C-alpha positions as CSV (number, residue, x, y, z in Angstrom):
1,M,-20.2,1.3,-0.8
2,L,-16.7,2.7,-0.9
3,L,-15.4,3.4,-4.3
4,I,-11.6,3.1,-4.9
5,H,-9.9,4.7,-7.9
6,C,-7.6,2.2,-9.6
7,P,-4.9,4.1,-11.6
8,Y,-5.4,1.6,-14.4
9,C,-9.2,0.9,-14.4
10,G,-10.8,3.9,-12.8
11,E,-13.3,3.9,-9.9
12,R,-14.4,0.5,-8.8
13,P,-16.2,-0.9,-5.7
14,E,-14.1,-1.7,-2.7
15,I,-15.0,-5.5,-2.9
16,E,-12.7,-5.8,-5.9
17,F,-9.6,-4.8,-3.9
18,R,-7.3,-6.2,-1.2
19,H,-5.2,-4.2,1.2
20,K,-1.6,-5.3,1.1
21,G,0.0,-3.2,3.9
22,E,2.3,-0.2,4.1
23,A,3.7,1.2,0.9
24,H,7.3,2.2,0.2
25,I,9.0,-0.5,2.4
26,V,12.6,-0.8,1.2
27,R,14.2,-4.2,1.3
28,P,17.7,-4.3,2.8
29,E,20.4,-4.2,0.1
30,N,22.2,-7.2,1.3
31,P,20.0,-9.4,3.5
32,A,22.8,-11.9,4.1
33,V,24.7,-9.4,6.2
34,S,21.7,-7.8,7.9
35,S,21.4,-8.4,11.6
36,D,18.5,-10.4,13.0
37,I,17.1,-7.2,14.4
38,E,17.3,-5.3,11.1
39,W,15.7,-8.2,9.2
40,T,12.9,-8.6,11.8
41,E,12.2,-4.8,11.6
42,F,12.0,-5.1,7.8
43,L,9.6,-8.1,7.9
44,Y,7.3,-7.2,10.7
45,F,7.4,-3.6,12.0
46,R,5.0,-1.2,10.3
47,H,3.7,2.2,11.0
48,N,0.0,2.4,12.0
49,P,-0.8,6.1,12.2
50,K,-4.1,7.8,12.6
51,G,-4.3,10.1,9.6
52,P,-2.7,10.1,6.2
53,H,-0.8,6.9,5.4
54,A,0.8,5.4,2.3
55,E,-0.6,1.9,1.6
56,R,-0.2,-0.8,-1.1
57,W,-3.4,-2.2,-2.7
58,Y,-4.1,-5.0,-5.2
59,H,-6.9,-5.0,-7.7
60,T,-7.9,-8.6,-7.3
61,H,-11.1,-8.7,-9.3
62,G,-10.0,-6.3,-12.0
63,C,-6.7,-5.6,-13.7
64,G,-4.7,-7.7,-11.2
65,R,-2.1,-5.0,-10.6
66,F,-0.6,-3.4,-7.5
67,F,-0.9,0.3,-6.8
68,N,-0.3,2.7,-4.0
69,A,-2.7,4.9,-2.2
70,Q,-2.6,7.8,0.3
71,R,-5.5,7.1,2.7
72,D,-6.6,8.8,5.9
73,T,-7.0,6.0,8.4
74,G,-9.1,8.2,10.7
75,T,-11.9,8.8,8.1
76,D,-11.2,5.9,5.6
77,R,-11.0,8.4,2.8
78,F,-8.6,7.9,-0.1
79,L,-6.7,11.1,-0.8
80,K,-4.8,9.9,-3.8
81,T,-4.0,6.7,-5.7
82,Y,-1.0,6.2,-8.0
83,R,1.0,3.5,-9.8
84,T,3.9,1.8,-8.0
85,D,6.4,3.3,-10.5
86,E,5.2,6.9,-9.6
87,T,6.3,9.0,-6.6
88,P,3.7,9.9,-4.0
């Protein structure tokens, strides 16, 4: 079983967590004046690299908090986890 380090609770089994997509996505400052293309890119377009990738995770069956992780998508290894208010 894969163990994931929650920055709030420590190491826990993977079944306690939910993947929530790419981390560090910045919402447009003024969505009302964004073009349809800009808004579509913000909502739907994400990177999907093979290798290190910043992701957002949620500790569903634990503290109930979001956190970020650097994970290698090729090996499924977590390189680092950190709170959402910290820089990578």
